[in-house]
ChimeraX commands (.cxc) that place a marker at each C-alpha (Angstrom):
marker #1 position 48.89,-45.26,16.88 radius 0.5
marker #1 position 49.84,-48.87,17.63 radius 0.5
marker #1 position 51.57,-50.78,14.84 radius 0.5
marker #1 position 49.01,-53.28,13.51 radius 0.5
marker #1 position 51.48,-56.01,12.58 radius 0.5
marker #1 position 48.91,-58.75,13.20 radius 0.5
marker #1 position 47.00,-57.75,10.07 radius 0.5
marker #1 position 50.11,-58.24,7.94 radius 0.5
marker #1 position 49.35,-61.46,5.94 radius 0.5
marker #1 position 52.84,-62.93,6.40 radius 0.5
marker #1 position 52.90,-62.24,10.12 radius 0.5
marker #1 position 49.33,-63.44,10.65 radius 0.5
marker #1 position 49.93,-66.71,8.82 radius 0.5
marker #1 position 53.07,-67.43,10.86 radius 0.5
marker #1 position 51.43,-66.40,14.13 radius 0.5
marker #1 position 48.49,-68.70,13.42 radius 0.5
marker #1 position 50.88,-71.67,13.44 radius 0.5
marker #1 position 52.35,-71.03,16.89 radius 0.5
marker #1 position 51.43,-73.47,19.68 radius 0.5
marker #1 position 49.54,-70.77,21.57 radius 0.5
marker #1 position 47.52,-69.99,18.44 radius 0.5
marker #1 position 46.71,-73.63,17.71 radius 0.5
marker #1 position 46.11,-74.88,21.26 radius 0.5
marker #1 position 44.99,-71.66,22.87 radius 0.5
marker #1 position 45.68,-70.99,26.55 radius 0.5
marker #1 position 46.99,-74.50,27.10 radius 0.5
marker #1 position 49.58,-73.89,24.39 radius 0.5
marker #1 position 51.07,-70.97,26.36 radius 0.5
marker #1 position 53.59,-72.29,28.91 radius 0.5
marker #1 position 53.10,-69.28,31.20 radius 0.5
marker #1 position 49.32,-69.70,31.33 radius 0.5
marker #1 position 49.14,-71.72,34.60 radius 0.5
marker #1 position 51.11,-69.03,36.41 radius 0.5
marker #1 position 49.05,-66.24,34.88 radius 0.5
marker #1 position 45.79,-68.06,35.68 radius 0.5
marker #1 position 46.88,-68.35,39.32 radius 0.5
marker #1 position 46.92,-64.53,39.57 radius 0.5
marker #1 position 43.28,-64.25,38.51 radius 0.5
marker #1 position 40.37,-64.04,40.95 radius 0.5
marker #1 position 37.33,-66.27,40.54 radius 0.5
marker #1 position 35.44,-65.01,37.49 radius 0.5
marker #1 position 31.93,-66.22,38.34 radius 0.5
marker #1 position 29.42,-63.36,37.82 radius 0.5
marker #1 position 32.30,-61.00,37.03 radius 0.5
marker #1 position 32.49,-58.45,34.22 radius 0.5
marker #1 position 35.75,-58.93,32.29 radius 0.5
marker #1 position 37.71,-56.77,29.84 radius 0.5
marker #1 position 40.44,-58.45,27.74 radius 0.5
marker #1 position 42.94,-56.02,26.20 radius 0.5
marker #1 position 44.64,-57.43,23.12 radius 0.5
marker #1 position 42.22,-60.36,23.00 radius 0.5
marker #1 position 43.59,-61.85,19.76 radius 0.5
marker #1 position 41.71,-65.01,18.77 radius 0.5
marker #1 position 39.49,-64.70,21.85 radius 0.5
marker #1 position 40.83,-67.69,23.76 radius 0.5
marker #1 position 40.75,-65.93,27.13 radius 0.5
marker #1 position 37.37,-64.34,26.43 radius 0.5
marker #1 position 35.82,-67.76,25.85 radius 0.5
marker #1 position 37.60,-69.20,28.90 radius 0.5
marker #1 position 36.36,-66.35,31.10 radius 0.5
marker #1 position 32.80,-66.91,29.91 radius 0.5
marker #1 position 33.13,-70.63,30.65 radius 0.5
marker #1 position 34.27,-69.71,34.18 radius 0.5
marker #1 position 30.99,-67.89,34.76 radius 0.5
marker #1 position 31.75,-64.29,33.74 radius 0.5
marker #1 position 28.47,-62.57,32.97 radius 0.5
marker #1 position 29.96,-60.08,30.52 radius 0.5
marker #1 position 33.19,-60.25,28.54 radius 0.5
marker #1 position 34.56,-57.57,26.20 radius 0.5
marker #1 position 37.60,-58.29,24.05 radius 0.5
marker #1 position 39.48,-55.40,22.44 radius 0.5
marker #1 position 42.09,-55.75,19.71 radius 0.5
marker #1 position 43.53,-53.54,16.98 radius 0.5
marker #1 position 43.66,-56.41,14.45 radius 0.5
marker #1 position 40.70,-57.03,12.18 radius 0.5
marker #1 position 42.06,-60.46,11.21 radius 0.5
marker #1 position 42.34,-61.54,14.83 radius 0.5
marker #1 position 38.82,-60.36,15.63 radius 0.5
marker #1 position 37.30,-62.06,12.61 radius 0.5
marker #1 position 38.55,-65.39,13.89 radius 0.5
marker #1 position 37.52,-64.58,17.48 radius 0.5
marker #1 position 33.96,-63.78,16.38 radius 0.5
marker #1 position 33.79,-66.91,14.23 radius 0.5
marker #1 position 34.69,-69.08,17.23 radius 0.5
marker #1 position 32.35,-67.39,19.75 radius 0.5
marker #1 position 28.66,-68.21,19.86 radius 0.5
marker #1 position 27.30,-66.21,22.79 radius 0.5
marker #1 position 26.01,-62.68,23.16 radius 0.5
marker #1 position 27.83,-62.49,26.49 radius 0.5
marker #1 position 31.10,-61.92,24.61 radius 0.5
marker #1 position 31.55,-58.67,22.68 radius 0.5
marker #1 position 34.56,-57.94,20.46 radius 0.5
marker #1 position 35.69,-54.37,19.71 radius 0.5
marker #1 position 38.31,-53.25,17.22 radius 0.5
marker #1 position 40.35,-50.42,18.75 radius 0.5
marker #1 position 43.86,-49.28,19.55 radius 0.5
marker #1 position 44.32,-49.94,23.27 radius 0.5
marker #1 position 45.81,-46.45,23.61 radius 0.5
marker #1 position 42.68,-44.83,22.12 radius 0.5
marker #1 position 39.91,-47.13,23.35 radius 0.5
marker #1 position 37.12,-45.31,25.21 radius 0.5
marker #1 position 37.44,-47.00,28.61 radius 0.5
marker #1 position 34.06,-46.84,30.40 radius 0.5
marker #1 position 33.86,-45.73,34.00 radius 0.5
marker #1 position 33.86,-48.55,36.60 radius 0.5
marker #1 position 32.26,-51.11,34.26 radius 0.5
marker #1 position 34.54,-54.11,34.85 radius 0.5
marker #1 position 35.58,-56.24,37.82 radius 0.5
marker #1 position 38.61,-57.75,36.07 radius 0.5
marker #1 position 40.86,-56.40,33.31 radius 0.5
marker #1 position 43.22,-58.88,31.66 radius 0.5
marker #1 position 45.95,-58.55,29.05 radius 0.5
marker #1 position 48.35,-61.13,27.66 radius 0.5
marker #1 position 51.50,-60.09,25.76 radius 0.5
marker #1 position 50.00,-56.90,24.32 radius 0.5
marker #1 position 51.10,-53.94,26.43 radius 0.5
marker #1 position 54.73,-54.05,25.28 radius 0.5
marker #1 position 53.54,-52.88,21.83 radius 0.5
marker #1 position 52.11,-49.63,23.23 radius 0.5
marker #1 position 54.03,-46.37,23.04 radius 0.5
marker #1 position 51.65,-44.51,25.36 radius 0.5
marker #1 position 51.28,-47.15,28.05 radius 0.5
marker #1 position 50.50,-44.46,30.64 radius 0.5
marker #1 position 47.25,-43.58,28.86 radius 0.5
marker #1 position 46.21,-47.23,28.66 radius 0.5
marker #1 position 46.90,-47.85,32.35 radius 0.5
marker #1 position 44.88,-44.78,33.26 radius 0.5
marker #1 position 42.09,-46.20,31.12 radius 0.5
marker #1 position 42.34,-49.53,32.95 radius 0.5
marker #1 position 42.07,-47.77,36.30 radius 0.5
marker #1 position 39.01,-45.89,35.07 radius 0.5
marker #1 position 37.35,-49.04,33.71 radius 0.5
marker #1 position 37.77,-51.05,36.91 radius 0.5
marker #1 position 35.20,-50.99,39.66 radius 0.5
marker #1 position 36.58,-50.22,43.14 radius 0.5
marker #1 position 38.59,-53.21,44.29 radius 0.5
marker #1 position 38.76,-54.56,40.74 radius 0.5
marker #1 position 41.74,-56.63,39.60 radius 0.5
marker #1 position 44.15,-56.01,36.70 radius 0.5
marker #1 position 46.21,-59.03,35.63 radius 0.5
marker #1 position 48.62,-58.86,32.71 radius 0.5
marker #1 position 51.74,-60.27,31.09 radius 0.5
marker #1 position 54.39,-58.61,28.94 radius 0.5
marker #1 position 57.67,-59.73,27.48 radius 0.5
marker #1 position 60.24,-59.31,30.19 radius 0.5
marker #1 position 62.37,-56.17,29.76 radius 0.5
marker #1 position 65.40,-58.40,29.24 radius 0.5
marker #1 position 63.74,-59.53,26.03 radius 0.5
marker #1 position 62.79,-56.12,24.76 radius 0.5
marker #1 position 66.40,-54.86,24.91 radius 0.5
marker #1 position 68.29,-57.15,22.48 radius 0.5
marker #1 position 71.83,-56.11,21.62 radius 0.5
marker #1 position 71.89,-56.98,17.94 radius 0.5
marker #1 position 69.79,-54.85,15.50 radius 0.5
marker #1 position 67.28,-57.08,13.79 radius 0.5
marker #1 position 67.83,-59.88,16.29 radius 0.5
marker #1 position 65.20,-62.60,15.75 radius 0.5
marker #1 position 63.49,-62.82,19.09 radius 0.5
marker #1 position 60.46,-63.96,21.03 radius 0.5
marker #1 position 60.40,-65.47,24.49 radius 0.5
marker #1 position 57.55,-67.93,24.07 radius 0.5
marker #1 position 59.25,-71.25,24.66 radius 0.5
marker #1 position 59.26,-73.42,21.58 radius 0.5
marker #1 position 58.51,-70.52,19.25 radius 0.5
marker #1 position 62.10,-69.80,18.09 radius 0.5
marker #1 position 65.34,-71.54,17.17 radius 0.5
marker #1 position 68.11,-69.19,18.35 radius 0.5
marker #1 position 70.08,-69.77,21.55 radius 0.5
marker #1 position 71.71,-66.50,22.64 radius 0.5
marker #1 position 70.06,-63.46,24.22 radius 0.5
marker #1 position 72.50,-60.53,24.58 radius 0.5
marker #1 position 71.18,-57.35,26.17 radius 0.5
marker #1 position 72.31,-53.82,25.41 radius 0.5
marker #1 position 71.10,-50.38,26.41 radius 0.5
marker #1 position 68.74,-51.71,29.08 radius 0.5
marker #1 position 68.23,-48.24,30.55 radius 0.5
marker #1 position 67.66,-46.70,27.09 radius 0.5
marker #1 position 63.87,-46.96,26.83 radius 0.5
marker #1 position 61.87,-46.64,23.64 radius 0.5
marker #1 position 60.98,-48.51,20.44 radius 0.5
marker #1 position 63.00,-51.57,19.40 radius 0.5
marker #1 position 62.61,-53.20,15.98 radius 0.5
marker #1 position 62.87,-56.98,15.75 radius 0.5
marker #1 position 62.27,-59.62,13.09 radius 0.5
marker #1 position 59.88,-62.06,14.72 radius 0.5
marker #1 position 57.65,-63.92,12.20 radius 0.5
marker #1 position 57.93,-60.91,9.89 radius 0.5
marker #1 position 60.46,-58.07,9.49 radius 0.5
marker #1 position 59.97,-54.76,11.23 radius 0.5
marker #1 position 58.01,-55.71,14.35 radius 0.5
marker #1 position 58.15,-52.77,16.79 radius 0.5
marker #1 position 58.06,-53.31,20.54 radius 0.5
marker #1 position 58.42,-50.70,23.27 radius 0.5
marker #1 position 61.27,-51.39,25.69 radius 0.5
marker #1 position 60.75,-50.34,29.29 radius 0.5
marker #1 position 62.65,-51.22,32.41 radius 0.5
marker #1 position 61.00,-53.14,35.19 radius 0.5
marker #1 position 61.12,-50.00,37.34 radius 0.5
marker #1 position 59.22,-48.04,34.68 radius 0.5
marker #1 position 56.41,-50.60,34.59 radius 0.5
marker #1 position 56.03,-50.30,38.34 radius 0.5
marker #1 position 56.20,-46.50,38.25 radius 0.5
marker #1 position 53.52,-46.29,35.53 radius 0.5
marker #1 position 51.22,-48.62,37.45 radius 0.5
marker #1 position 51.56,-46.53,40.59 radius 0.5
marker #1 position 51.02,-43.29,38.68 radius 0.5
marker #1 position 47.78,-44.72,37.26 radius 0.5
marker #1 position 46.44,-45.46,40.73 radius 0.5
marker #1 position 46.91,-49.25,40.56 radius 0.5
marker #1 position 48.26,-51.06,43.61 radius 0.5
marker #1 position 50.73,-53.87,42.93 radius 0.5
marker #1 position 49.78,-57.16,44.58 radius 0.5
marker #1 position 51.88,-59.82,42.87 radius 0.5
marker #1 position 54.78,-59.90,40.40 radius 0.5
marker #1 position 56.44,-62.90,38.82 radius 0.5
marker #1 position 59.45,-63.07,36.53 radius 0.5
marker #1 position 58.40,-66.21,34.70 radius 0.5
marker #1 position 60.69,-68.99,33.49 radius 0.5
marker #1 position 60.11,-72.69,32.74 radius 0.5
marker #1 position 59.66,-75.09,35.63 radius 0.5
marker #1 position 61.49,-78.40,36.08 radius 0.5
marker #1 position 58.40,-80.11,34.71 radius 0.5
marker #1 position 58.47,-77.90,31.61 radius 0.5
marker #1 position 62.11,-78.78,31.00 radius 0.5
marker #1 position 61.47,-82.47,31.55 radius 0.5
marker #1 position 58.79,-82.35,28.86 radius 0.5
marker #1 position 60.76,-80.01,26.59 radius 0.5
marker #1 position 64.52,-80.35,27.24 radius 0.5
marker #1 position 65.26,-77.63,24.67 radius 0.5
marker #1 position 63.64,-75.11,27.01 radius 0.5
marker #1 position 66.55,-75.37,29.45 radius 0.5
marker #1 position 68.10,-72.36,27.69 radius 0.5
marker #1 position 65.12,-70.34,28.94 radius 0.5
marker #1 position 66.60,-70.53,32.47 radius 0.5
marker #1 position 69.23,-67.96,31.45 radius 0.5
marker #1 position 66.72,-65.14,32.03 radius 0.5
marker #1 position 62.99,-64.70,32.77 radius 0.5
marker #1 position 60.86,-64.83,29.64 radius 0.5
marker #1 position 57.77,-62.96,30.85 radius 0.5
marker #1 position 56.76,-60.44,33.45 radius 0.5
marker #1 position 53.44,-61.41,35.12 radius 0.5
marker #1 position 51.69,-58.79,37.22 radius 0.5
marker #1 position 48.54,-58.55,39.33 radius 0.5
marker #1 position 47.26,-55.15,40.54 radius 0.5
marker #1 position 44.16,-53.82,42.21 radius 0.5
marker #1 position 42.22,-50.57,42.01 radius 0.5
marker #1 position 41.69,-49.09,45.46 radius 0.5
marker link #1:1,2 radius 0.2
marker link #1:2,3 radius 0.2
marker link #1:3,4 radius 0.2
marker link #1:4,5 radius 0.2
marker link #1:5,6 radius 0.2
marker link #1:6,7 radius 0.2
marker link #1:7,8 radius 0.2
marker link #1:8,9 radius 0.2
marker link #1:9,10 radius 0.2
marker link #1:10,11 radius 0.2
marker link #1:11,12 radius 0.2
marker link #1:12,13 radius 0.2
marker link #1:13,14 radius 0.2
marker link #1:14,15 radius 0.2
marker link #1:15,16 radius 0.2
marker link #1:16,17 radius 0.2
marker link #1:17,18 radius 0.2
marker link #1:18,19 radius 0.2
marker link #1:19,20 radius 0.2
marker link #1:20,21 radius 0.2
marker link #1:21,22 radius 0.2
marker link #1:22,23 radius 0.2
marker link #1:23,24 radius 0.2
marker link #1:24,25 radius 0.2
marker link #1:25,26 radius 0.2
marker link #1:26,27 radius 0.2
marker link #1:27,28 radius 0.2
marker link #1:28,29 radius 0.2
marker link #1:29,30 radius 0.2
marker link #1:30,31 radius 0.2
marker link #1:31,32 radius 0.2
marker link #1:32,33 radius 0.2
marker link #1:33,34 radius 0.2
marker link #1:34,35 radius 0.2
marker link #1:35,36 radius 0.2
marker link #1:36,37 radius 0.2
marker link #1:37,38 radius 0.2
marker link #1:38,39 radius 0.2
marker link #1:39,40 radius 0.2
marker link #1:40,41 radius 0.2
marker link #1:41,42 radius 0.2
marker link #1:42,43 radius 0.2
marker link #1:43,44 radius 0.2
marker link #1:44,45 radius 0.2
marker link #1:45,46 radius 0.2
marker link #1:46,47 radius 0.2
marker link #1:47,48 radius 0.2
marker link #1:48,49 radius 0.2
marker link #1:49,50 radius 0.2
marker link #1:50,51 radius 0.2
marker link #1:51,52 radius 0.2
marker link #1:52,53 radius 0.2
marker link #1:53,54 radius 0.2
marker link #1:54,55 radius 0.2
marker link #1:55,56 radius 0.2
marker link #1:56,57 radius 0.2
marker link #1:57,58 radius 0.2
marker link #1:58,59 radius 0.2
marker link #1:59,60 radius 0.2
marker link #1:60,61 radius 0.2
marker link #1:61,62 radius 0.2
marker link #1:62,63 radius 0.2
marker link #1:63,64 radius 0.2
marker link #1:64,65 radius 0.2
marker link #1:65,66 radius 0.2
marker link #1:66,67 radius 0.2
marker link #1:67,68 radius 0.2
marker link #1:68,69 radius 0.2
marker link #1:69,70 radius 0.2
marker link #1:70,71 radius 0.2
marker link #1:71,72 radius 0.2
marker link #1:72,73 radius 0.2
marker link #1:73,74 radius 0.2
marker link #1:74,75 radius 0.2
marker link #1:75,76 radius 0.2
marker link #1:76,77 radius 0.2
marker link #1:77,78 radius 0.2
marker link #1:78,79 radius 0.2
marker link #1:79,80 radius 0.2
marker link #1:80,81 radius 0.2
marker link #1:81,82 radius 0.2
marker link #1:82,83 radius 0.2
marker link #1:83,84 radius 0.2
marker link #1:84,85 radius 0.2
marker link #1:85,86 radius 0.2
marker link #1:86,87 radius 0.2
marker link #1:87,88 radius 0.2
marker link #1:88,89 radius 0.2
marker link #1:89,90 radius 0.2
marker link #1:90,91 radius 0.2
marker link #1:91,92 radius 0.2
marker link #1:92,93 radius 0.2
marker link #1:93,94 radius 0.2
marker link #1:94,95 radius 0.2
marker link #1:95,96 radius 0.2
marker link #1:96,97 radius 0.2
marker link #1:97,98 radius 0.2
marker link #1:98,99 radius 0.2
marker link #1:99,100 radius 0.2
marker link #1:100,101 radius 0.2
marker link #1:101,102 radius 0.2
marker link #1:102,103 radius 0.2
marker link #1:103,104 radius 0.2
marker link #1:104,105 radius 0.2
marker link #1:105,106 radius 0.2
marker link #1:106,107 radius 0.2
marker link #1:107,108 radius 0.2
marker link #1:108,109 radius 0.2
marker link #1:109,110 radius 0.2
marker link #1:110,111 radius 0.2
marker link #1:111,112 radius 0.2
marker link #1:112,113 radius 0.2
marker link #1:113,114 radius 0.2
marker link #1:114,115 radius 0.2
marker link #1:115,116 radius 0.2
marker link #1:116,117 radius 0.2
marker link #1:117,118 radius 0.2
marker link #1:118,119 radius 0.2
marker link #1:119,120 radius 0.2
marker link #1:120,121 radius 0.2
marker link #1:121,122 radius 0.2
marker link #1:122,123 radius 0.2
marker link #1:123,124 radius 0.2
marker link #1:124,125 radius 0.2
marker link #1:125,126 radius 0.2
marker link #1:126,127 radius 0.2
marker link #1:127,128 radius 0.2
marker link #1:128,129 radius 0.2
marker link #1:129,130 radius 0.2
marker link #1:130,131 radius 0.2
marker link #1:131,132 radius 0.2
marker link #1:132,133 radius 0.2
marker link #1:133,134 radius 0.2
marker link #1:134,135 radius 0.2
marker link #1:135,136 radius 0.2
marker link #1:136,137 radius 0.2
marker link #1:137,138 radius 0.2
marker link #1:138,139 radius 0.2
marker link #1:139,140 radius 0.2
marker link #1:140,141 radius 0.2
marker link #1:141,142 radius 0.2
marker link #1:142,143 radius 0.2
marker link #1:143,144 radius 0.2
marker link #1:144,145 radius 0.2
marker link #1:145,146 radius 0.2
marker link #1:146,147 radius 0.2
marker link #1:147,148 radius 0.2
marker link #1:148,149 radius 0.2
marker link #1:149,150 radius 0.2
marker link #1:150,151 radius 0.2
marker link #1:151,152 radius 0.2
marker link #1:152,153 radius 0.2
marker link #1:153,154 radius 0.2
marker link #1:154,155 radius 0.2
marker link #1:155,156 radius 0.2
marker link #1:156,157 radius 0.2
marker link #1:157,158 radius 0.2
marker link #1:158,159 radius 0.2
marker link #1:159,160 radius 0.2
marker link #1:160,161 radius 0.2
marker link #1:161,162 radius 0.2
marker link #1:162,163 radius 0.2
marker link #1:163,164 radius 0.2
marker link #1:164,165 radius 0.2
marker link #1:165,166 radius 0.2
marker link #1:166,167 radius 0.2
marker link #1:167,168 radius 0.2
marker link #1:168,169 radius 0.2
marker link #1:169,170 radius 0.2
marker link #1:170,171 radius 0.2
marker link #1:171,172 radius 0.2
marker link #1:172,173 radius 0.2
marker link #1:173,174 radius 0.2
marker link #1:174,175 radius 0.2
marker link #1:175,176 radius 0.2
marker link #1:176,177 radius 0.2
marker link #1:177,178 radius 0.2
marker link #1:178,179 radius 0.2
marker link #1:179,180 radius 0.2
marker link #1:180,181 radius 0.2
marker link #1:181,182 radius 0.2
marker link #1:182,183 radius 0.2
marker link #1:183,184 radius 0.2
marker link #1:184,185 radius 0.2
marker link #1:185,186 radius 0.2
marker link #1:186,187 radius 0.2
marker link #1:187,188 radius 0.2
marker link #1:188,189 radius 0.2
marker link #1:189,190 radius 0.2
marker link #1:190,191 radius 0.2
marker link #1:191,192 radius 0.2
marker link #1:192,193 radius 0.2
marker link #1:193,194 radius 0.2
marker link #1:194,195 radius 0.2
marker link #1:195,196 radius 0.2
marker link #1:196,197 radius 0.2
marker link #1:197,198 radius 0.2
marker link #1:198,199 radius 0.2
marker link #1:199,200 radius 0.2
marker link #1:200,201 radius 0.2
marker link #1:201,202 radius 0.2
marker link #1:202,203 radius 0.2
marker link #1:203,204 radius 0.2
marker link #1:204,205 radius 0.2
marker link #1:205,206 radius 0.2
marker link #1:206,207 radius 0.2
marker link #1:207,208 radius 0.2
marker link #1:208,209 radius 0.2
marker link #1:209,210 radius 0.2
marker link #1:210,211 radius 0.2
marker link #1:211,212 radius 0.2
marker link #1:212,213 radius 0.2
marker link #1:213,214 radius 0.2
marker link #1:214,215 radius 0.2
marker link #1:215,216 radius 0.2
marker link #1:216,217 radius 0.2
marker link #1:217,218 radius 0.2
marker link #1:218,219 radius 0.2
marker link #1:219,220 radius 0.2
marker link #1:220,221 radius 0.2
marker link #1:221,222 radius 0.2
marker link #1:222,223 radius 0.2
marker link #1:223,224 radius 0.2
marker link #1:224,225 radius 0.2
marker link #1:225,226 radius 0.2
marker link #1:226,227 radius 0.2
marker link #1:227,228 radius 0.2
marker link #1:228,229 radius 0.2
marker link #1:229,230 radius 0.2
marker link #1:230,231 radius 0.2
marker link #1:231,232 radius 0.2
marker link #1:232,233 radius 0.2
marker link #1:233,234 radius 0.2
marker link #1:234,235 radius 0.2
marker link #1:235,236 radius 0.2
marker link #1:236,237 radius 0.2
marker link #1:237,238 radius 0.2
marker link #1:238,239 radius 0.2
marker link #1:239,240 radius 0.2
marker link #1:240,241 radius 0.2
marker link #1:241,242 radius 0.2
marker link #1:242,243 radius 0.2
marker link #1:243,244 radius 0.2
marker link #1:244,245 radius 0.2
marker link #1:245,246 radius 0.2
marker link #1:246,247 radius 0.2
view
C-alpha cells in the first residue's frame, strides 16, 4: 500500500504553498520539457496517474482530449481537483496506483508527474499502464532522478524541484542499494522508493513498453538567468523524463 503522505495535514498545507501547487503546470520548471514529450491530445483519451490537484487533467481537456481520468491516493488532493473542474469529461478516482483496476486498451495517452517514485510495486503499475493503453498508445512520465532518491545522510531534507528547498549539497550513497528511503521533505517520514536508472528501463521493457525518449532534466541557461540560485541544480539532473509507447 502506497504511503498517503499527501493527506497528512502538515504535509498538505506545505505542499499547497509550493510554486507548482500555486501556479500549476507553469510553476513546474520541468513542464516545458515534459510537455514536449507528449503527443497532440485532440480527441485522445487520457489517464493521469497521481493527478494531484488536477492541473494536467484540466490542461489535457483544454487541449481537446475527449476523456480524462485522474487517479490519486489522496482524498485531500482530489477534493481540490474536483472543486476546480467543471466538466463531465474529467473523472477523478481515488485509488492506490499499485491497486487501481487498469481497464483494457481504454486510453491513448497515460501521463504521470512525480508520482511513480513513491510506489514499491512499480512493476505492477507499469503492467497496468501497458494494459490500459491502446496499441500504439503513449506513456509519458517524470520521476525524481535516482541521484535524488539515494541521499547519503539519513533524514536529509531533499526535493529536486528548483526553488522548493534551501539546502545546497547533495551527497549520494548506496546508489546500487535499491529500496525505500525516508526523507524529511515538508513533513518528517516521507518514504520514496530508490531505483537505479537501469532498473527503470528494465521494468519498462518487462512491462512491454518501448522506450522512445529519455531526458535527465536540469535547468536551462534561461532558467538560471531568471533564478540565479538554481545554478546549484547543474551539479546533477533533478528529474528523469521518459516517453514510451505500447507496441
